[in-house]
Phi, psi and omega in degrees: 000127182287157175289165182226132176251132182242133173254112188246140183294336181265312191255355180082213184275135180219128177263126178260113184256335186289121183305322182295322179291317180299316182291321178294318179300324182278352184287158180304312182299321179285320178297329177302330182296342175296337181262009176247124183273135183302325183273008171100345179195160180300157186307317186292347176253003184242251181228119190282348183268005186225118181300139179262172170209166188265163173297332176295310178305314181295317182295319175298318180298317178299316178300315181295316180299317178298319178298316181297330181272002175087017177294148179289171186297324180298318179290326175297319177298314179299322178294317178300323186265359191298336181250007188296338184268006179298137171285168173307141180068014171049239189284356171300327182297333178296337177283345179260310189248352187224218184233114182298340179277349179246324181051053184242011180301314181297318180299320182290339181251008186294308183297313177299322180298311181298317181303323184266015179246185178282349186302315180303325179295319179294313182296320180298320180300324181262016173068038174247146179270115184295331179293319178292317179297327180290338181272072186292344178291345181272359179256115194288332177277328181289313189216129174217156180294149170304136017256023183286155169285146171203164186299320178299306185295318183290318184295314184293332175288312178301320183294321178292317177300317182294318179292338175275001177087013180267133180292131180243008184301316181300320178297311182298314184292339185266353179287142182227156173251107179250096178054047177083008176245136178275126183223162169264150180265357184221128184296324181295316180292321177299317180296316180297316180296315182298321179288324176294321178299314179294324178297316178299320179295316183289315186275338187232281189305317181257010181289157184297321182296313180297317181295321179295321178295320177298317180297314181297311182295323179296324177292322175300315182293321177300314180296319181296321178293317179300320182278350183084009175294324177235148169249167179301325179297332180295338180286356175262010174270201177257166181304311184292326178296319179286323175303319180298319177297319179294318181296332180278354179286149177260013180281128184293323180298314180298312184292318181298320182282327172296319177295323177299317178296321181288318186280334177096167183195172172249152177240127180239140176279139180230155181277332180224155181074207180064195180229151173279143180235085182293152178197147177294134177269120182248132175203165175229145172233083193297150167282142181233130177268116183213129178054039175085356180237161179241121181225160175287148179304320181293339180279336183246357178230100178303322180298316180291324179301316178294316181301313185290325178293323177295319180293322177297318180296318178300324184290341181277346182285126178275121185245145180246145186225156173232153175275139176232146179292153175285132180245000000 
């Protein structure tokens, strides 16, 4: 198996030499991730002012970050595969089959997806246990509960900042591996990253426009399944393949709402009426290594402690929204 060189917007140039990683990257399940958009749908149905990237880009990034932090090969494999089980439109599916405040549908189906793919054959050849690799929650650098840093959480934030033209070099260079925990080595950099993460959550991931788009597309998908336009197996295709199936439908509800997503709209908060738009609240309270000890940013920064508590309180408020035409 030949080596592979990757040019990444976050980490720069990286040579992949390990045969198991090269073969997995080249496999059908991982290549499929090139057709899944990180923000849940293709650009023309999402937000045109913000560059998108694929689940493939993110998965490669997680693998590279783990490698840079000294994770063993098994954890790098788990990182590469951590998103391979995403259905079409990623977390939009949580609005159909799961809970938008948890976004855990993919996690619950991760192990069965891998088991029923070609991945176990590849892993077995290289002496890896697919069941262990499928349990990405058992790898401490790859995945940790909020508000901890982990390769998954850090990469998608860094990748979005980088695609927006913001330099992320200081963040990448300041990350450390302290006994299997991801930490920052500088309080100032940790504070900046944590606030940028909250900004992304407030302005984008948890923003009203993104949530409304998830709600609209999920209703389109529900209708398509009910009418037989889509089957559950179709959710194992790519975003554009499923969009094509939806576009070929003659159902007016499907077409009108796809056009609504394409043409755009405004979302306004209202005190009465409207609809609730639930969403998972994402934030980080990074560990910081300073003077020989490791502490949470909120423990050593009173300003950040107040800030994060205010953000948590805001996230508990149930808000109702209405769609308004673009003027």
